[in-house]
C-alpha beads as a LAMMPS data file, in Angstrom:
LAMMPS data file: protein, C-alpha beads

267 atoms
266 bonds

1 atom types
1 bond types

-500.0 500.0 xlo xhi
-500.0 500.0 ylo yhi
-500.0 500.0 zlo zhi

Masses

1 110.0

Atoms # bond

1 1 1 -297.218 88.661 233.374
2 1 1 -298.795 91.180 235.915
3 1 1 -298.005 90.302 239.749
4 1 1 -300.858 89.925 242.371
5 1 1 -301.698 93.180 243.373
6 1 1 -302.116 94.073 247.176
7 1 1 -299.966 93.692 250.280
8 1 1 -300.730 91.467 253.345
9 1 1 -300.936 92.717 256.786
10 1 1 -297.329 92.311 258.456
11 1 1 -298.789 91.934 262.006
12 1 1 -302.599 90.672 262.736
13 1 1 -304.575 89.373 265.510
14 1 1 -305.276 85.792 265.824
15 1 1 -307.006 85.558 268.976
16 1 1 -307.651 87.304 272.345
17 1 1 -307.250 86.525 275.918
18 1 1 -306.068 88.239 279.242
19 1 1 -303.026 86.092 279.528
20 1 1 -299.494 86.759 278.221
21 1 1 -299.515 87.906 274.609
22 1 1 -297.817 85.728 272.004
23 1 1 -296.449 87.203 268.574
24 1 1 -295.466 84.344 266.051
25 1 1 -293.166 85.234 263.060
26 1 1 -293.479 82.586 260.116
27 1 1 -294.847 81.925 257.052
28 1 1 -297.103 79.974 255.088
29 1 1 -294.965 77.398 253.432
30 1 1 -295.135 76.358 249.816
31 1 1 -297.470 73.803 250.659
32 1 1 -300.808 73.477 252.349
33 1 1 -299.215 72.703 255.444
34 1 1 -300.571 74.350 258.709
35 1 1 -298.533 77.721 259.962
36 1 1 -297.032 77.721 263.320
37 1 1 -299.020 81.070 264.130
38 1 1 -302.468 78.978 263.699
39 1 1 -301.873 75.863 265.749
40 1 1 -300.349 78.268 268.328
41 1 1 -303.420 80.017 267.952
42 1 1 -305.583 76.989 268.268
43 1 1 -304.214 75.601 271.325
44 1 1 -303.823 78.796 273.154
45 1 1 -306.501 79.537 275.101
46 1 1 -307.088 82.717 277.060
47 1 1 -303.902 84.222 275.303
48 1 1 -303.511 86.907 272.557
49 1 1 -302.000 85.537 269.863
50 1 1 -300.577 87.802 266.927
51 1 1 -299.611 86.395 263.423
52 1 1 -296.366 88.610 261.726
53 1 1 -295.958 87.778 258.371
54 1 1 -292.890 89.232 256.959
55 1 1 -293.728 87.662 253.696
56 1 1 -296.966 88.846 253.389
57 1 1 -295.925 92.427 254.133
58 1 1 -293.993 92.045 251.162
59 1 1 -296.449 90.580 248.681
60 1 1 -297.569 93.801 246.960
61 1 1 -295.509 96.596 245.559
62 1 1 -293.343 96.645 248.405
63 1 1 -290.395 94.253 247.006
64 1 1 -287.885 95.030 250.101
65 1 1 -287.911 95.948 254.313
66 1 1 -285.219 95.606 256.100
67 1 1 -285.549 93.596 259.730
68 1 1 -285.384 96.774 261.697
69 1 1 -288.212 98.132 259.556
70 1 1 -290.497 95.337 260.179
71 1 1 -289.834 95.122 263.686
72 1 1 -290.596 98.800 264.325
73 1 1 -293.724 98.230 262.608
74 1 1 -294.657 94.933 263.985
75 1 1 -294.188 96.523 267.736
76 1 1 -296.099 99.790 266.426
77 1 1 -299.352 97.407 265.768
78 1 1 -298.756 95.098 268.592
79 1 1 -298.495 98.338 270.820
80 1 1 -301.982 99.622 269.335
81 1 1 -303.585 96.353 269.683
82 1 1 -302.968 95.573 273.302
83 1 1 -303.372 99.448 274.416
84 1 1 -305.848 98.343 276.548
85 1 1 -303.718 95.748 278.329
86 1 1 -302.205 95.497 282.013
87 1 1 -298.770 96.584 282.159
88 1 1 -297.367 93.664 283.162
89 1 1 -298.876 91.740 281.041
90 1 1 -296.110 89.442 279.669
91 1 1 -295.138 89.213 276.098
92 1 1 -293.715 86.308 273.948
93 1 1 -292.116 86.809 270.714
94 1 1 -292.127 83.082 268.498
95 1 1 -289.840 82.999 265.678
96 1 1 -289.640 79.750 263.644
97 1 1 -286.653 79.252 261.662
98 1 1 -285.302 82.042 259.485
99 1 1 -287.458 84.255 261.202
100 1 1 -285.578 84.375 264.250
101 1 1 -283.170 87.532 263.802
102 1 1 -286.594 89.374 263.026
103 1 1 -288.146 87.938 266.371
104 1 1 -285.029 89.326 268.576
105 1 1 -285.614 92.401 266.694
106 1 1 -288.940 92.428 267.713
107 1 1 -288.596 91.474 271.234
108 1 1 -285.462 94.320 271.511
109 1 1 -288.334 97.152 270.780
110 1 1 -290.576 96.137 273.355
111 1 1 -288.137 95.369 275.938
112 1 1 -288.199 98.101 278.840
113 1 1 -292.532 98.349 278.144
114 1 1 -293.126 94.661 278.875
115 1 1 -291.340 91.280 280.429
116 1 1 -290.348 89.973 277.125
117 1 1 -288.922 86.454 276.182
118 1 1 -288.238 85.616 272.932
119 1 1 -288.304 81.764 271.789
120 1 1 -287.022 80.815 268.905
121 1 1 -287.721 77.325 266.938
122 1 1 -285.202 75.590 264.860
123 1 1 -283.663 79.178 264.124
124 1 1 -281.937 79.465 261.248
125 1 1 -279.470 82.501 259.780
126 1 1 -279.590 82.928 255.957
127 1 1 -276.519 84.166 254.414
128 1 1 -275.141 84.688 250.787
129 1 1 -274.924 80.801 250.095
130 1 1 -278.276 80.322 251.671
131 1 1 -280.245 83.239 249.225
132 1 1 -278.153 81.955 245.957
133 1 1 -278.911 78.449 246.676
134 1 1 -282.789 79.303 247.125
135 1 1 -282.633 81.300 243.926
136 1 1 -281.387 78.954 242.003
137 1 1 -284.041 76.243 243.734
138 1 1 -286.850 78.617 242.625
139 1 1 -285.192 78.608 238.914
140 1 1 -285.330 74.517 238.707
141 1 1 -288.616 74.551 240.056
142 1 1 -289.416 76.477 237.161
143 1 1 -287.694 74.655 234.696
144 1 1 -285.163 76.728 233.556
145 1 1 -281.592 76.878 233.431
146 1 1 -279.828 78.554 236.573
147 1 1 -278.747 82.098 235.731
148 1 1 -276.497 84.085 237.688
149 1 1 -278.164 85.999 240.975
150 1 1 -277.982 89.522 240.943
151 1 1 -275.231 91.230 242.889
152 1 1 -276.520 90.683 246.696
153 1 1 -273.779 93.539 247.721
154 1 1 -275.919 96.001 245.478
155 1 1 -279.248 98.091 246.221
156 1 1 -281.676 95.304 247.712
157 1 1 -284.754 96.686 245.808
158 1 1 -283.029 96.470 242.670
159 1 1 -281.674 93.098 243.211
160 1 1 -285.165 91.661 244.341
161 1 1 -286.536 93.436 240.925
162 1 1 -283.593 91.349 239.231
163 1 1 -284.495 88.207 240.751
164 1 1 -288.144 88.557 240.068
165 1 1 -287.167 89.592 236.305
166 1 1 -285.512 86.354 236.009
167 1 1 -288.053 84.722 237.009
168 1 1 -291.115 86.306 235.461
169 1 1 -288.854 85.171 232.093
170 1 1 -288.687 81.496 233.618
171 1 1 -292.159 81.297 233.995
172 1 1 -293.169 83.251 230.466
173 1 1 -291.024 80.408 228.693
174 1 1 -293.104 77.445 231.031
175 1 1 -296.195 79.217 229.312
176 1 1 -294.871 79.291 225.801
177 1 1 -293.996 75.599 225.929
178 1 1 -297.398 74.950 227.310
179 1 1 -298.791 76.687 224.633
180 1 1 -300.625 78.965 226.343
181 1 1 -301.166 82.239 224.993
182 1 1 -301.399 83.982 228.083
183 1 1 -299.932 83.094 231.681
184 1 1 -302.444 81.840 234.321
185 1 1 -302.930 83.637 237.420
186 1 1 -301.884 80.499 239.565
187 1 1 -298.230 81.780 237.554
188 1 1 -298.291 85.336 239.001
189 1 1 -299.081 83.712 242.506
190 1 1 -296.269 81.106 242.327
191 1 1 -293.832 84.393 241.024
192 1 1 -294.907 86.488 244.392
193 1 1 -294.297 83.382 246.485
194 1 1 -290.747 83.086 245.543
195 1 1 -290.565 86.890 245.352
196 1 1 -291.079 87.371 248.913
197 1 1 -289.246 84.325 250.198
198 1 1 -285.947 85.824 248.608
199 1 1 -286.705 89.344 249.399
200 1 1 -286.776 88.385 253.266
201 1 1 -284.226 85.899 252.979
202 1 1 -282.345 89.060 251.633
203 1 1 -283.102 91.147 254.554
204 1 1 -282.012 88.531 256.952
205 1 1 -278.735 87.926 255.113
206 1 1 -278.591 91.851 254.727
207 1 1 -279.173 92.122 258.547
208 1 1 -275.918 90.387 259.760
209 1 1 -274.166 90.106 262.044
210 1 1 -277.362 89.167 264.280
211 1 1 -278.132 91.581 266.855
212 1 1 -278.857 90.168 270.502
213 1 1 -281.592 92.447 272.788
214 1 1 -280.334 93.042 275.952
215 1 1 -280.313 90.740 279.143
216 1 1 -283.605 92.432 279.858
217 1 1 -285.057 90.199 277.322
218 1 1 -285.006 86.599 278.189
219 1 1 -284.369 83.827 275.123
220 1 1 -285.317 79.927 274.733
221 1 1 -284.431 77.831 271.951
222 1 1 -285.956 74.638 270.846
223 1 1 -283.409 73.309 268.552
224 1 1 -281.799 69.455 268.300
225 1 1 -278.689 71.087 266.705
226 1 1 -275.649 69.751 269.002
227 1 1 -273.804 72.526 270.942
228 1 1 -276.104 75.323 269.741
229 1 1 -274.824 78.780 270.640
230 1 1 -276.663 81.760 269.678
231 1 1 -274.495 83.993 267.222
232 1 1 -273.298 87.094 268.773
233 1 1 -273.085 85.763 272.165
234 1 1 -271.419 83.354 274.605
235 1 1 -272.850 79.989 276.015
236 1 1 -275.521 80.144 278.358
237 1 1 -277.226 83.185 276.897
238 1 1 -280.241 81.152 276.417
239 1 1 -281.888 78.168 277.690
240 1 1 -281.759 75.551 275.061
241 1 1 -284.551 72.565 274.821
242 1 1 -284.787 70.097 272.449
243 1 1 -288.099 70.133 269.989
244 1 1 -290.318 67.191 269.869
245 1 1 -289.040 64.562 267.410
246 1 1 -290.092 65.105 263.713
247 1 1 -289.509 63.526 259.927
248 1 1 -288.126 67.375 259.237
249 1 1 -286.749 70.049 261.538
250 1 1 -288.660 72.189 259.747
251 1 1 -291.974 70.576 259.912
252 1 1 -294.687 72.526 261.722
253 1 1 -296.938 70.197 263.689
254 1 1 -299.585 70.572 266.661
255 1 1 -296.804 68.621 269.152
256 1 1 -294.595 71.387 267.949
257 1 1 -296.792 74.028 268.890
258 1 1 -298.024 72.412 272.232
259 1 1 -294.279 72.244 272.752
260 1 1 -293.797 76.068 272.276
261 1 1 -296.867 76.512 274.773
262 1 1 -295.269 74.380 277.022
263 1 1 -292.088 76.865 276.967
264 1 1 -294.460 79.948 277.456
265 1 1 -296.719 78.464 280.229
266 1 1 -293.491 77.284 282.119
267 1 1 -292.143 80.931 282.071

Bonds

1 1 1 2
2 1 2 3
3 1 3 4
4 1 4 5
5 1 5 6
6 1 6 7
7 1 7 8
8 1 8 9
9 1 9 10
10 1 10 11
11 1 11 12
12 1 12 13
13 1 13 14
14 1 14 15
15 1 15 16
16 1 16 17
17 1 17 18
18 1 18 19
19 1 19 20
20 1 20 21
21 1 21 22
22 1 22 23
23 1 23 24
24 1 24 25
25 1 25 26
26 1 26 27
27 1 27 28
28 1 28 29
29 1 29 30
30 1 30 31
31 1 31 32
32 1 32 33
33 1 33 34
34 1 34 35
35 1 35 36
36 1 36 37
37 1 37 38
38 1 38 39
39 1 39 40
40 1 40 41
41 1 41 42
42 1 42 43
43 1 43 44
44 1 44 45
45 1 45 46
46 1 46 47
47 1 47 48
48 1 48 49
49 1 49 50
50 1 50 51
51 1 51 52
52 1 52 53
53 1 53 54
54 1 54 55
55 1 55 56
56 1 56 57
57 1 57 58
58 1 58 59
59 1 59 60
60 1 60 61
61 1 61 62
62 1 62 63
63 1 63 64
64 1 64 65
65 1 65 66
66 1 66 67
67 1 67 68
68 1 68 69
69 1 69 70
70 1 70 71
71 1 71 72
72 1 72 73
73 1 73 74
74 1 74 75
75 1 75 76
76 1 76 77
77 1 77 78
78 1 78 79
79 1 79 80
80 1 80 81
81 1 81 82
82 1 82 83
83 1 83 84
84 1 84 85
85 1 85 86
86 1 86 87
87 1 87 88
88 1 88 89
89 1 89 90
90 1 90 91
91 1 91 92
92 1 92 93
93 1 93 94
94 1 94 95
95 1 95 96
96 1 96 97
97 1 97 98
98 1 98 99
99 1 99 100
100 1 100 101
101 1 101 102
102 1 102 103
103 1 103 104
104 1 104 105
105 1 105 106
106 1 106 107
107 1 107 108
108 1 108 109
109 1 109 110
110 1 110 111
111 1 111 112
112 1 112 113
113 1 113 114
114 1 114 115
115 1 115 116
116 1 116 117
117 1 117 118
118 1 118 119
119 1 119 120
120 1 120 121
121 1 121 122
122 1 122 123
123 1 123 124
124 1 124 125
125 1 125 126
126 1 126 127
127 1 127 128
128 1 128 129
129 1 129 130
130 1 130 131
131 1 131 132
132 1 132 133
133 1 133 134
134 1 134 135
135 1 135 136
136 1 136 137
137 1 137 138
138 1 138 139
139 1 139 140
140 1 140 141
141 1 141 142
142 1 142 143
143 1 143 144
144 1 144 145
145 1 145 146
146 1 146 147
147 1 147 148
148 1 148 149
149 1 149 150
150 1 150 151
151 1 151 152
152 1 152 153
153 1 153 154
154 1 154 155
155 1 155 156
156 1 156 157
157 1 157 158
158 1 158 159
159 1 159 160
160 1 160 161
161 1 161 162
162 1 162 163
163 1 163 164
164 1 164 165
165 1 165 166
166 1 166 167
167 1 167 168
168 1 168 169
169 1 169 170
170 1 170 171
171 1 171 172
172 1 172 173
173 1 173 174
174 1 174 175
175 1 175 176
176 1 176 177
177 1 177 178
178 1 178 179
179 1 179 180
180 1 180 181
181 1 181 182
182 1 182 183
183 1 183 184
184 1 184 185
185 1 185 186
186 1 186 187
187 1 187 188
188 1 188 189
189 1 189 190
190 1 190 191
191 1 191 192
192 1 192 193
193 1 193 194
194 1 194 195
195 1 195 196
196 1 196 197
197 1 197 198
198 1 198 199
199 1 199 200
200 1 200 201
201 1 201 202
202 1 202 203
203 1 203 204
204 1 204 205
205 1 205 206
206 1 206 207
207 1 207 208
208 1 208 209
209 1 209 210
210 1 210 211
211 1 211 212
212 1 212 213
213 1 213 214
214 1 214 215
215 1 215 216
216 1 216 217
217 1 217 218
218 1 218 219
219 1 219 220
220 1 220 221
221 1 221 222
222 1 222 223
223 1 223 224
224 1 224 225
225 1 225 226
226 1 226 227
227 1 227 228
228 1 228 229
229 1 229 230
230 1 230 231
231 1 231 232
232 1 232 233
233 1 233 234
234 1 234 235
235 1 235 236
236 1 236 237
237 1 237 238
238 1 238 239
239 1 239 240
240 1 240 241
241 1 241 242
242 1 242 243
243 1 243 244
244 1 244 245
245 1 245 246
246 1 246 247
247 1 247 248
248 1 248 249
249 1 249 250
250 1 250 251
251 1 251 252
252 1 252 253
253 1 253 254
254 1 254 255
255 1 255 256
256 1 256 257
257 1 257 258
258 1 258 259
259 1 259 260
260 1 260 261
261 1 261 262
262 1 262 263
263 1 263 264
264 1 264 265
265 1 265 266
266 1 266 267
């Protein structure tokens, strides 16, 4: 079964405007649900909005990248896209869920060039347990027994390759049970989707402890976690605001996008 060829852009502009620039690091859910970046772009009249898609950047032959590498590349694309913008234009880097650490890395790259604020939305910090649990969950969705996760402390490219191979064997078994002579394209797309998730989560796990930008970067956090403290910092480092009510903490809704924009427009 061949993987889907081609790598999607890491950073792409969704809308243009003379207001503060907004970079939104998020992911396409494993459903048809909207992305936060799209909802923000639709509601952010007058702003340049960029979508940062780390999973898309890992969807082709590039199996793995560190968070610093992804942050460097994002900052370079953003600078090129905003080369004609006023030097005093503000920048907001929005990170949804597990993209929190990447968003802080990007904000740190842009600090000193612009007035930068990081907005973390229901931030999470994937660790070893999360990576192994998600890998086991994906194997379960493929209808195969849970097989041991490759060594997370070894070479990350080899680790991702090993996880992909185990999932590929699981999908091949599904095709056989269904009596298919050839695995359909949908199987390849599913494999890439699962592989990019575990690859990015592994990068987050390998980037710990979280690097907190200098005080030049303001940090706002939308979370309903009681007593939230930003990892690697002390109480008071960030402004904490509860998000709008939702059925699930990770739900992406127009109300959430509006709440993010309210944080940006209040600065």
